[in-house]
Backbone as JSON Lines, residues from 0, in Angstrom:
{"i":0,"aa":"M","n":[-69.22,29.69,-2.75],"ca":[-68.16,30.32,-1.99],"c":[-68.73,31.58,-1.32]}
{"i":1,"aa":"P","n":[-68.51,31.74,-0.04],"ca":[-69.05,32.91,0.66],"c":[-68.32,34.2,0.24]}
{"i":2,"aa":"E","n":[-69.05,35.3,0.31],"ca":[-68.47,36.61,0.0],"c":[-67.46,36.98,1.09]}
{"i":3,"aa":"P","n":[-66.32,37.58,0.7],"ca":[-65.36,38.0,1.72],"c":[-65.93,39.14,2.56]}
{"i":4,"aa":"D","n":[-65.53,39.16,3.82],"ca":[-65.99,40.24,4.7],"c":[-65.17,41.51,4.46]}
{"i":5,"aa":"G","n":[-65.58,42.59,5.1],"ca":[-64.93,43.88,4.92],"c":[-63.46,43.88,5.29]}
{"i":6,"aa":"E","n":[-63.12,43.15,6.34],"ca":[-61.73,43.08,6.77],"c":[-60.86,42.39,5.72]}
{"i":7,"aa":"T","n":[-61.38,41.33,5.14],"ca":[-60.65,40.59,4.1],"c":[-60.47,41.46,2.86]}
{"i":8,"aa":"I","n":[-61.51,42.17,2.48],"ca":[-61.44,43.06,1.32],"c":[-60.42,44.17,1.56]}
{"i":9,"aa":"A","n":[-60.43,44.75,2.75],"ca":[-59.48,45.81,3.08],"c":[-58.04,45.27,3.03]}
{"i":10,"aa":"F","n":[-57.84,44.04,3.52],"ca":[-56.51,43.43,3.47],"c":[-56.06,43.26,2.02]}
{"i":11,"aa":"A","n":[-56.95,42.76,1.17],"ca":[-56.62,42.57,-0.25],"c":[-56.25,43.9,-0.9]}
{"i":12,"aa":"H","n":[-56.99,44.95,-0.59],"ca":[-56.67,46.27,-1.13],"c":[-55.27,46.71,-0.71]}
{"i":13,"aa":"R","n":[-54.9,46.42,0.53],"ca":[-53.56,46.76,1.0],"c":[-52.49,45.99,0.23]}
{"i":14,"aa":"M","n":[-52.77,44.73,-0.1],"ca":[-51.81,43.94,-0.86],"c":[-51.63,44.5,-2.27]}
{"i":15,"aa":"F","n":[-52.73,44.91,-2.89],"ca":[-52.63,45.52,-4.22],"c":[-51.88,46.85,-4.15]}
{"i":16,"aa":"D","n":[-52.06,47.6,-3.07],"ca":[-51.32,48.85,-2.89],"c":[-49.83,48.58,-2.73]}
{"i":17,"aa":"L","n":[-49.47,47.5,-2.04],"ca":[-48.06,47.15,-1.91],"c":[-47.44,46.89,-3.28]}
{"i":18,"aa":"A","n":[-48.18,46.21,-4.14],"ca":[-47.7,45.94,-5.5],"c":[-47.58,47.25,-6.29]}
{"i":19,"aa":"R","n":[-48.58,48.1,-6.21],"ca":[-48.55,49.38,-6.93],"c":[-47.42,50.28,-6.45]}
{"i":20,"aa":"N","n":[-47.14,50.23,-5.17],"ca":[-46.12,51.1,-4.57],"c":[-44.73,50.49,-4.58]}
{"i":21,"aa":"G","n":[-44.62,49.24,-5.0],"ca":[-43.31,48.61,-5.11],"c":[-42.67,48.19,-3.79]}
{"i":22,"aa":"D","n":[-43.47,47.85,-2.82],"ca":[-42.94,47.4,-1.53],"c":[-42.65,45.9,-1.63]}
{"i":23,"aa":"A","n":[-41.55,45.59,-2.31],"ca":[-41.2,44.2,-2.59],"c":[-41.02,43.36,-1.34]}
{"i":24,"aa":"A","n":[-40.32,43.9,-0.35],"ca":[-40.03,43.11,0.86],"c":[-41.29,42.75,1.62]}
{"i":25,"aa":"Q","n":[-42.16,43.71,1.82],"ca":[-43.37,43.43,2.59],"c":[-44.31,42.5,1.81]}
{"i":26,"aa":"L","n":[-44.46,42.74,0.51],"ca":[-45.32,41.88,-0.29],"c":[-44.77,40.46,-0.34]}
{"i":27,"aa":"A","n":[-43.46,40.33,-0.49],"ca":[-42.84,39.01,-0.49],"c":[-43.07,38.28,0.83]}
{"i":28,"aa":"A","n":[-43.01,39.01,1.92],"ca":[-43.26,38.39,3.22],"c":[-44.69,37.85,3.31]}
{"i":29,"aa":"Y","n":[-45.65,38.59,2.8],"ca":[-47.03,38.11,2.8],"c":[-47.19,36.88,1.91]}
{"i":30,"aa":"V","n":[-46.56,36.9,0.74],"ca":[-46.65,35.73,-0.14],"c":[-45.97,34.53,0.52]}
{"i":31,"aa":"D","n":[-44.84,34.76,1.15],"ca":[-44.15,33.68,1.87],"c":[-45.02,33.11,2.99]}
{"i":32,"aa":"A","n":[-45.88,33.95,3.54],"ca":[-46.76,33.52,4.64],"c":[-48.06,32.89,4.14]}
{"i":33,"aa":"G","n":[-48.25,32.84,2.81],"ca":[-49.42,32.16,2.29],"c":[-50.33,32.95,1.36]}
{"i":34,"aa":"L","n":[-50.07,34.24,1.18],"ca":[-50.86,35.03,0.23],"c":[-50.62,34.46,-1.17]}
{"i":35,"aa":"P","n":[-51.68,34.22,-1.94],"ca":[-51.46,33.7,-3.3],"c":[-50.66,34.69,-4.15]}
{"i":36,"aa":"A","n":[-49.62,34.21,-4.79],"ca":[-48.78,35.07,-5.64],"c":[-49.57,35.61,-6.83]}
{"i":37,"aa":"D","n":[-50.63,34.91,-7.23],"ca":[-51.45,35.33,-8.35],"c":[-52.79,35.92,-7.92]}
{"i":38,"aa":"L","n":[-52.84,36.51,-6.73],"ca":[-54.05,37.17,-6.26],"c":[-54.49,38.2,-7.31]}
{"i":39,"aa":"T","n":[-55.79,38.21,-7.61],"ca":[-56.32,39.14,-8.61],"c":[-57.37,40.06,-8.01]}
{"i":40,"aa":"N","n":[-57.49,41.23,-8.61],"ca":[-58.54,42.16,-8.19],"c":[-59.79,41.97,-9.06]}
{"i":41,"aa":"D","n":[-60.75,42.85,-8.92],"ca":[-62.01,42.71,-9.63],"c":[-61.89,42.92,-11.14]}
{"i":42,"aa":"K","n":[-60.74,43.38,-11.62],"ca":[-60.49,43.57,-13.05],"c":[-59.58,42.48,-13.61]}
{"i":43,"aa":"G","n":[-59.23,41.54,-12.75],"ca":[-58.34,40.46,-13.17],"c":[-56.87,40.82,-13.1]}
{"i":44,"aa":"D","n":[-56.56,42.02,-12.62],"ca":[-55.16,42.4,-12.48],"c":[-54.53,41.62,-11.34]}
{"i":45,"aa":"T","n":[-53.39,41.01,-11.61],"ca":[-52.65,40.3,-10.58],"c":[-51.7,41.29,-9.89]}
{"i":46,"aa":"L","n":[-51.15,40.85,-8.77],"ca":[-50.12,41.64,-8.1],"c":[-48.97,41.92,-9.06]}
{"i":47,"aa":"L","n":[-48.63,40.92,-9.87],"ca":[-47.53,41.05,-10.83],"c":[-47.85,42.08,-11.9]}
{"i":48,"aa":"I","n":[-49.05,42.07,-12.43],"ca":[-49.44,43.05,-13.44],"c":[-49.34,44.46,-12.86]}
{"i":49,"aa":"L","n":[-49.83,44.64,-11.64],"ca":[-49.78,45.97,-11.02],"c":[-48.34,46.42,-10.77]}
{"i":50,"aa":"A","n":[-47.49,45.52,-10.3],"ca":[-46.09,45.87,-10.06],"c":[-45.4,46.23,-11.38]}
{"i":51,"aa":"A","n":[-45.69,45.47,-12.43],"ca":[-45.09,45.75,-13.74],"c":[-45.59,47.07,-14.3]}
{"i":52,"aa":"Y","n":[-46.88,47.31,-14.2],"ca":[-47.46,48.55,-14.74],"c":[-46.91,49.78,-14.02]}
{"i":53,"aa":"H","n":[-46.67,49.67,-12.73],"ca":[-46.18,50.8,-11.96],"c":[-44.65,50.85,-11.9]}
{"i":54,"aa":"D","n":[-44.0,50.03,-12.74],"ca":[-42.55,50.08,-12.94],"c":[-41.76,49.81,-11.66]}
{"i":55,"aa":"H","n":[-42.03,48.64,-11.07],"ca":[-41.31,48.21,-9.87],"c":[-40.62,46.86,-10.14]}
{"i":56,"aa":"P","n":[-39.48,46.89,-10.83],"ca":[-38.81,45.63,-11.2],"c":[-38.42,44.75,-10.02]}
{"i":57,"aa":"D","n":[-38.07,45.33,-8.88],"ca":[-37.73,44.5,-7.72],"c":[-38.96,43.72,-7.23]}
{"i":58,"aa":"T","n":[-40.1,44.35,-7.27],"ca":[-41.34,43.68,-6.87],"c":[-41.72,42.62,-7.89]}
{"i":59,"aa":"V","n":[-41.53,42.94,-9.17],"ca":[-41.77,41.96,-10.24],"c":[-40.93,40.71,-9.98]}
{"i":60,"aa":"R","n":[-39.64,40.91,-9.74],"ca":[-38.75,39.76,-9.5],"c":[-39.15,38.99,-8.25]}
{"i":61,"aa":"A","n":[-39.5,39.71,-7.18],"ca":[-39.89,39.04,-5.93],"c":[-41.12,38.16,-6.15]}
{"i":62,"aa":"L","n":[-42.09,38.66,-6.89],"ca":[-43.29,37.87,-7.16],"c":[-42.99,36.69,-8.08]}
{"i":63,"aa":"L","n":[-42.18,36.91,-9.09],"ca":[-41.81,35.8,-9.98],"c":[-41.05,34.72,-9.21]}
{"i":64,"aa":"D","n":[-40.17,35.14,-8.32],"ca":[-39.41,34.18,-7.5],"c":[-40.32,33.35,-6.6]}
{"i":65,"aa":"R","n":[-41.52,33.86,-6.35],"ca":[-42.47,33.17,-5.48],"c":[-43.6,32.51,-6.27]}
{"i":66,"aa":"G","n":[-43.38,32.34,-7.56],"ca":[-44.3,31.54,-8.37],"c":[-45.39,32.28,-9.1]}
{"i":67,"aa":"A","n":[-45.34,33.61,-9.13],"ca":[-46.36,34.35,-9.89],"c":[-46.27,33.96,-11.37]}
{"i":68,"aa":"D","n":[-47.41,33.82,-12.0],"ca":[-47.5,33.41,-13.39],"c":[-47.24,34.61,-14.3]}
{"i":69,"aa":"P","n":[-46.14,34.6,-15.06],"ca":[-45.84,35.75,-15.91],"c":[-46.81,35.91,-17.08]}
{"i":70,"aa":"D","n":[-47.57,34.87,-17.39],"ca":[-48.47,34.92,-18.54],"c":[-49.94,35.06,-18.19]}
{"i":71,"aa":"R","n":[-50.24,35.23,-16.94],"ca":[-51.65,35.39,-16.56],"c":[-52.16,36.75,-17.04]}
{"i":72,"aa":"A","n":[-53.28,36.72,-17.74],"ca":[-53.84,37.95,-18.32],"c":[-55.0,38.47,-17.46]}
{"i":73,"aa":"N","n":[-55.19,39.78,-17.51],"ca":[-56.33,40.37,-16.82],"c":[-57.57,40.29,-17.7]}
{"i":74,"aa":"D","n":[-58.65,40.9,-17.28],"ca":[-59.92,40.8,-18.01],"c":[-59.86,41.47,-19.38]}
{"i":75,"aa":"R","n":[-58.88,42.33,-19.61],"ca":[-58.71,43.0,-20.91],"c":[-57.69,42.28,-21.78]}
{"i":76,"aa":"G","n":[-57.2,41.14,-21.32],"ca":[-56.23,40.37,-22.1],"c":[-54.8,40.88,-21.99]}
{"i":77,"aa":"Q","n":[-54.52,41.7,-21.0],"ca":[-53.18,42.26,-20.81],"c":[-52.42,41.42,-19.79]}
{"i":78,"aa":"T","n":[-51.15,41.21,-20.07],"ca":[-50.26,40.48,-19.15],"c":[-49.3,41.46,-18.47]}
{"i":79,"aa":"A","n":[-48.57,40.96,-17.51],"ca":[-47.55,41.78,-16.86],"c":[-46.51,42.23,-17.87]}
{"i":80,"aa":"L","n":[-46.2,41.36,-18.84],"ca":[-45.22,41.7,-19.86],"c":[-45.71,42.85,-20.74]}
{"i":81,"aa":"S","n":[-46.98,42.84,-21.09],"ca":[-47.5,43.96,-21.89],"c":[-47.52,45.24,-21.06]}
{"i":82,"aa":"A","n":[-47.8,45.14,-19.76],"ca":[-47.78,46.32,-18.88],"c":[-46.37,46.89,-18.76]}
{"i":83,"aa":"A","n":[-45.38,46.02,-18.55],"ca":[-43.99,46.47,-18.43],"c":[-43.5,47.06,-19.75]}
{"i":84,"aa":"T","n":[-43.95,46.49,-20.86],"ca":[-43.58,47.01,-22.18],"c":[-44.15,48.4,-22.36]}
{"i":85,"aa":"F","n":[-45.43,48.59,-22.04],"ca":[-46.07,49.89,-22.15],"c":[-45.32,50.94,-21.33]}
{"i":86,"aa":"R","n":[-44.88,50.56,-20.14],"ca":[-44.15,51.48,-19.26],"c":[-42.68,51.61,-19.64]}
{"i":87,"aa":"Q","n":[-42.25,50.85,-20.64],"ca":[-40.87,50.87,-21.13],"c":[-39.87,50.55,-20.02]}
{"i":88,"aa":"S","n":[-40.24,49.57,-19.2],"ca":[-39.39,49.12,-18.1],"c":[-38.58,47.91,-18.56]}
{"i":89,"aa":"A","n":[-37.43,48.19,-19.15],"ca":[-36.6,47.11,-19.69],"c":[-36.23,46.09,-18.62]}
{"i":90,"aa":"E","n":[-35.98,46.56,-17.4],"ca":[-35.6,45.65,-16.32],"c":[-36.73,44.66,-16.0]}
{"i":91,"aa":"S","n":[-37.95,45.15,-15.92],"ca":[-39.1,44.27,-15.67],"c":[-39.35,43.36,-16.87]}
{"i":92,"aa":"V","n":[-39.22,43.9,-18.08],"ca":[-39.41,43.08,-19.28],"c":[-38.42,41.92,-19.28]}
{"i":93,"aa":"R","n":[-37.17,42.21,-18.99],"ca":[-36.15,41.14,-18.97],"c":[-36.48,40.08,-17.92]}
{"i":94,"aa":"A","n":[-36.91,40.51,-16.74],"ca":[-37.25,39.56,-15.68],"c":[-38.43,38.69,-16.1]}
{"i":95,"aa":"L","n":[-39.43,39.29,-16.7],"ca":[-40.62,38.54,-17.13],"c":[-40.28,37.58,-18.25]}
{"i":96,"aa":"L","n":[-39.46,38.0,-19.19],"ca":[-39.03,37.1,-20.26],"c":[-38.21,35.94,-19.7]}
{"i":97,"aa":"A","n":[-37.31,36.23,-18.77],"ca":[-36.49,35.17,-18.16],"c":[-37.34,34.16,-17.4]}
{"i":98,"aa":"A","n":[-38.49,34.61,-16.9],"ca":[-39.4,33.72,-16.16],"c":[-40.35,32.98,-17.1]}
{"i":99,"aa":"G","n":[-40.19,33.16,-18.4],"ca":[-41.02,32.44,-19.36],"c":[-42.16,33.24,-19.95]}
{"i":100,"aa":"G","n":[-42.21,34.54,-19.69],"ca":[-43.27,35.37,-20.25],"c":[-43.25,35.33,-21.77]}
{"i":101,"aa":"D","n":[-44.42,35.23,-22.36],"ca":[-44.58,35.11,-23.81],"c":[-44.92,36.47,-24.42]}
{"i":102,"aa":"P","n":[-44.04,37.04,-25.26],"ca":[-44.3,38.35,-25.83],"c":[-45.46,38.39,-26.82]}
{"i":103,"aa":"D","n":[-45.93,37.23,-27.24],"ca":[-47.05,37.17,-28.2],"c":[-48.38,36.82,-27.55]}
{"i":104,"aa":"L","n":[-48.39,36.63,-26.24],"ca":[-49.59,36.17,-25.54],"c":[-50.5,37.32,-25.15]}
{"i":105,"aa":"G","n":[-51.78,37.05,-25.19],"ca":[-52.77,38.0,-24.71],"c":[-53.47,38.74,-25.83]}
{"i":106,"aa":"G","n":[-54.64,39.27,-25.49],"ca":[-55.4,40.04,-26.45],"c":[-54.67,41.31,-26.85]}
{"i":107,"aa":"R","n":[-53.87,41.8,-25.94],"ca":[-53.0,42.96,-26.19],"c":[-51.59,42.54,-25.79]}
{"i":108,"aa":"S","n":[-50.96,41.78,-26.65],"ca":[-49.66,41.2,-26.33],"c":[-48.61,42.29,-26.14]}
{"i":109,"aa":"A","n":[-47.51,41.9,-25.53],"ca":[-46.41,42.83,-25.31],"c":[-45.86,43.34,-26.65]}
{"i":110,"aa":"L","n":[-45.7,42.45,-27.61],"ca":[-45.18,42.86,-28.9],"c":[-46.16,43.8,-29.61]}
{"i":111,"aa":"A","n":[-47.44,43.48,-29.56],"ca":[-48.44,44.36,-30.17],"c":[-48.46,45.72,-29.48]}
{"i":112,"aa":"T","n":[-48.28,45.74,-28.17],"ca":[-48.23,46.99,-27.42],"c":[-47.04,47.83,-27.87]}
{"i":113,"aa":"A","n":[-45.88,47.19,-27.99],"ca":[-44.66,47.9,-28.42],"c":[-44.83,48.47,-29.83]}
{"i":114,"aa":"E","n":[-45.46,47.69,-30.7],"ca":[-45.67,48.15,-32.07],"c":[-46.69,49.28,-32.12]}
{"i":115,"aa":"F","n":[-47.8,49.13,-31.42],"ca":[-48.87,50.13,-31.44],"c":[-48.39,51.49,-30.92]}
{"i":116,"aa":"F","n":[-47.62,51.47,-29.84],"ca":[-47.17,52.72,-29.23],"c":[-45.82,53.2,-29.77]}
{"i":117,"aa":"G","n":[-45.28,52.5,-30.77],"ca":[-44.02,52.92,-31.38],"c":[-42.87,52.93,-30.4]}
{"i":118,"aa":"L","n":[-42.63,51.79,-29.77],"ca":[-41.57,51.66,-28.77],"c":[-40.46,50.75,-29.32]}
{"i":119,"aa":"P","n":[-39.57,51.31,-30.16],"ca":[-38.58,50.47,-30.84],"c":[-37.64,49.71,-29.9]}
{"i":120,"aa":"E","n":[-37.26,50.31,-28.77],"ca":[-36.37,49.6,-27.84],"c":[-37.07,48.38,-27.25]}
{"i":121,"aa":"M","n":[-38.35,48.52,-26.96],"ca":[-39.11,47.39,-26.43],"c":[-39.32,46.34,-27.51]}
{"i":122,"aa":"Q","n":[-39.59,46.77,-28.74],"ca":[-39.75,45.82,-29.85],"c":[-38.48,45.0,-30.02]}
{"i":123,"aa":"E","n":[-37.34,45.67,-29.99],"ca":[-36.06,44.98,-30.15],"c":[-35.83,43.97,-29.02]}
{"i":124,"aa":"L","n":[-36.1,44.38,-27.8],"ca":[-35.92,43.5,-26.65],"c":[-36.81,42.27,-26.76]}
{"i":125,"aa":"L","n":[-38.07,42.46,-27.12],"ca":[-39.01,41.36,-27.23],"c":[-38.67,40.44,-28.4]}
{"i":126,"aa":"R","n":[-38.32,41.02,-29.51],"ca":[-37.96,40.2,-30.7],"c":[-36.68,39.42,-30.46]}
{"i":127,"aa":"A","n":[-35.72,40.03,-29.78],"ca":[-34.46,39.33,-29.49],"c":[-34.73,38.09,-28.65]}
{"i":128,"aa":"H","n":[-35.69,38.2,-27.74],"ca":[-36.03,37.05,-26.9],"c":[-36.67,35.93,-27.74]}
{"i":129,"aa":"R","n":[-37.48,36.3,-28.71],"ca":[-38.17,35.3,-29.55],"c":[-37.17,34.48,-30.36]}
{"i":130,"aa":"T","n":[-36.05,35.1,-30.75],"ca":[-35.07,34.39,-31.57],"c":[-33.98,33.73,-30.75]}
{"i":131,"aa":"A","n":[-34.0,33.97,-29.45],"ca":[-32.96,33.39,-28.59],"c":[-33.18,31.91,-28.36]}
């Protein structure tokens, strides 16, 4: 596979910035036009992981609605659900769980993250989903 050119790399960086900044409408338009919903950066972070980590639930939902994989892990074994849990974004956590996100998945699972950082509200939310 050929290496991407500078213009392609710059475009990808802009897409990751849209996810970080929570520009749900613009990012959704690019995905609707053919951008892979599970585009990853050099660390394995997906658009969804970045949106979840930066606490943008509308962007999380927009990406999930367009087929982003809620369980895809980055190179450190972190998922969007573990990122949203760390940020204590109940809205994003609920959206990811509703889309099938697994609270026990990953090298640093969402449940392990909630337990490690002492986040009782997140633990309760994740455990409630497991028993539902």
